[in-house]
N, C-alpha and C positions, 0 to 999 in steps of 0.2 A: 504494500500499500504506500502511495506517495505521501510525503509529509515529513514532519520533524518531531522528534521525541520532546517530552516536556523539559528535559535537561537542555536540549538545544534552544528551545523557546526561552528558557530562563537566561541562558548565556547571551542570546541576541537581544533580549529586552532589558536585562538588569533587574528583572523581577524574580522573587524566589519561587521555586515550584509550589510551595505551600500557598503563596499568595495568588498565583495563577489558578490553582484549584479552587480557592475561595471565590475569586472573581467569577469563575465559571459556574460553580455550584450555586452561589448565593445570588448572583446578579445576572447570570446569563451573558456575560461579557463576550465570550466566544463559545463556539460549540464544535469542538474538534471531533474528527472521526475516530472510530475505535477499531483496533485490529481484532483478529479472531481471539487473541488472548486478553482483550480489553485494555490494551495500552492506548493512551491518547496519542494522536498524531495531528500536529498543527500545520496548517498550510502557510505559505508565505504571506497570504492576505491576513490570516489570523494573527501572525507574528507582527505584521505591520499595525494591525488594529491594537494589539497589546502595547506596542511602542507608543501609539497615540494616546491611549488611556494612561499610560505611565506619565507621559509628559503633562497631561492635563491634571492628574492628581498631584504631581510635583508642583504645579502652578497654583494649587489650592482648591481644585474642584473635588467634589465628593463623588466617589465611584458609584454610589447608589443613584446619583442624579444623572450621570453621563453614560452609564453602561449600555443604555439602549439607543444611544445616538448613532447615526449613520457615519460612515467613513468621512463623507463630505462635511458633516456637522462637526465631527471631532477635529478635522483638519482646520476648519475656521476657528474653532475654539482654541486650539493650540497656537494658531497664528496670533490670536488675541487682537484687541483694539489697538489703534495707533498709540504710540508712547504718550502723547499728550492727554489721552483719555484714560490712561491707566490709573487705578487708584493709588493714592499717595503711599499707602502702606505697602502695596506690592512693589512699587518702584524702590522703596527703601529696603526691600528684601525681607519683608515680614515672614515669619515662619508659617509653614503650611497649617491650615486650620486643624486643630486636634493635637499637634505636636507639643505645644506649650502645656496643654492639659495633661498629657502623658508624662511630661517632664515633672510637673508639680506632683502628680500622684506617685511617681517613682521616688521623688525626694521624700514625700511623707511616709511611704512604706519603709524607706531606709531609716528615717528617724525613729520609726516604731519598731525597728528590728523585725519587720514582718516579711520574711522571705517569700512565703506563698503569694502575698499580695504584689510584691515586686515582680515575681514571675508572671503573674496574671496581667499586670500592666504591660509588660514587654510583649507578651503573646498577643494581647489585643492590639497593641501598636503595630505589630508585624502584620496583622490582618488588615488594618485600616490604612496603613501608610505604605508607600513604595519603599524599596530597599534603600535607595539613596537618602530619602527623607528620614527614615528610621535611624540610619546610622549617623547622619549629619545633624539632625535636630532633636533626637531623643538620646541615643546611646552616648555620643561624644559629649554633649553639654551636661548630661547627667553625671558622668564620671568626673568631668572637670569640676562641676559644682560641688560634688561630694568631697573631692580633694581640697578645694578651697575652704569649705566648711570645717574640714578636719584640721587644716593648718591654722584656722582662726579659733580653734577650740570649741566650735559649736557642735561638732560631732566627735564621738569617741572612735578609737581605733576599731572597736567591734562593729560599729555602723559601717565603716569603710570596708572592712573585711567581708561583712555580709553582702554588701552590694557587689563587691568585686567577685565573690564566689558565684552569685546569681547571674551576673552579666557574663562571666566567663563560661558558665554552663550554657547559657542562652546563645551566645555567639558561637560556641562550639557546635551546637546543633545546627545553626545556620550554615556553618562551614561544611558540615557533612552533607547537608541538603544540596549545596551548590557544586560539590566537587565533581569535576569532569574527569572521571578516572581514565578515560581512553585518550586524553590529550597528550601530545608529545611536548607541549610547552610546560617546562618545569620550573618551579619557584620554591625557594626556601623562605619561610617567615619566622622571625624570632626577635629577640632583643639581645644586645651584647652583655657581657659580664658587667654587673653593677646596676643594670636597669631591671627593676623587679616588676614594674607595672606592665601588664601584657594586653590590656584591652585594645590599645592602639594597634598592636601587632595582629590581633585577631581580626580587627576591622579591615586591615590591609589584606589579610589572607582571604577574607570573604569577598572583598572587592576583586582580588586577582582571580579567585575561582569563578566568579560570575562573569568574568571577561574571557574565560576559556583556558586559564592556566591551571595545571594540576599543582596543588599546593601541598608541601610537606611542612606542617606547622610543628615547630620544635619547642614551643613554650618560651618563657623568658630566661634571662640571666645565663646566657650560654657563652663559653669561651670561644675565642676566634678559631682555635684549632678544631673544635667540634663542628662549628658552622662550616668551615672549609671542607672538613671530612664529609659532611652530609651533602654538600654541593657536588663533590666528586662522585659519591656513591649514587646520587640520584640523577646526575647529569644535568643539574639545574643551570638555567641561564640567568637567573636573577636571585639576589638576596635582598629581601625586603626587611628593613629594620625600623623599629619604632623607638624613639628616644623620648622618654619622659624623665621625671625627677630621678637623679639629681642633674642640675644644669652645670655646664662648664667644668666637669670633673676630669682632671688630667688622666686618671686611670682609664676612663671610658675613651678618651681621645687616643690613648695608646692601644687600646683594644681595636679601635677602628683602623689604625695604621697597620697593626699586625694582621688583621683580617684581609686587608687589601694585598699585602705581601704573600699571604697564603692562598688566595683564590687563584684559580686558573685564569689565563688571559681570556678575554671575551665575556667574562661574567660581570653583569652590571650590578651595582649596589644602589638601591632606592631607599631613601631615608625620609621619614616624616616624624611627626610627634611634636608635643608642646615645647620641648627644649632643643629641637633640631637646630634652630638658628644659633644657639649658643655655641654649637660646634662647627659653625660655618667654615672657618679657616681649615680645620682638619678635613671636613667633608669635601671641600673644594680641592684640597691637595691629593686626595685619593680618587678624584673623579666621580664622586657619588652624585646621583641625581636627587636633588631635594624637592620634595612636594609639600605643599601647604594645605591641601584639601583632598577629599576623596575624588573629586572631579579631576584634579590634577594627577592623582595616582592612576585613575582609570585611563587618562589620556596617554600617560607614559607606557602603561601596560599594552595598550592597543598598538602604539607606535613600535614598541620592541617586539611584539608578536609578529609584525610584518617583516622584521629583519632576521627572525629566527630561521634556521635551516629547516627544510621540509622534513616531515616524518619519514624515518627510514622504513623501507618496505622489504619484506622477505623475498628472496630470490631462490628459485629452485636450482 
């Protein structure tokens, strides 16, 4: 049967397989054909429609209100009104409707040490929001705000640890759902020795997987020798690093320099995170690619995927 699997649809749209199923089941956004074994198969037109729906929801539209629109109507909606007619808050980059509410509820659950409620908030957000909005406007600001409140003494270490554990589990499930196991594009995601906060690395891993890279996630706080060893074993083309607290630590700078020396030629290093700019001179010296947003990361991953050698084929 002609068509594409749900994993291909997820890769080409940036939507999670779970969210695609929800949009299909709850709102009738697309109606894929089914194989004899009941597997969904999406046509190019349905993937195009999912992309339009994603763009519209990222612009703030509710999926329940737009799922029934025609392709022409969705195209006009995504194109939007002329800039002069755009609402002031949209021009100013206001968060998508609902994301601020999920952020507030997540913070409240963290204050209450209520892990089940925090898990529920994240699951509901993953259903109602697109993947980029979920990561950009819920997960990232939630963990950043929790870190700020902890540093200000408004949250205890226990609150921060609870939120980190819940978010780590949630993002791990997202990564498993996106993983394209048959991809020849290989990437290692981790943090160097001394960087213990891993949610940024997990966000990078999910972004990479959703753009077609097979990701080996190694967790945080890994020595340069082990990262390089994993790269060689996996045949990875990219090492994606997240740098959070501490900032401007000479030990971490030395780890970055050691990693570059140990990596094979042709392996790219992509670095993001809240403290990446404080290591700018070191990152520039090793030729690392610095990204400041998920969109920037996605752009670099797509660019590098086009320069990767083709998948090897077996010959008789």
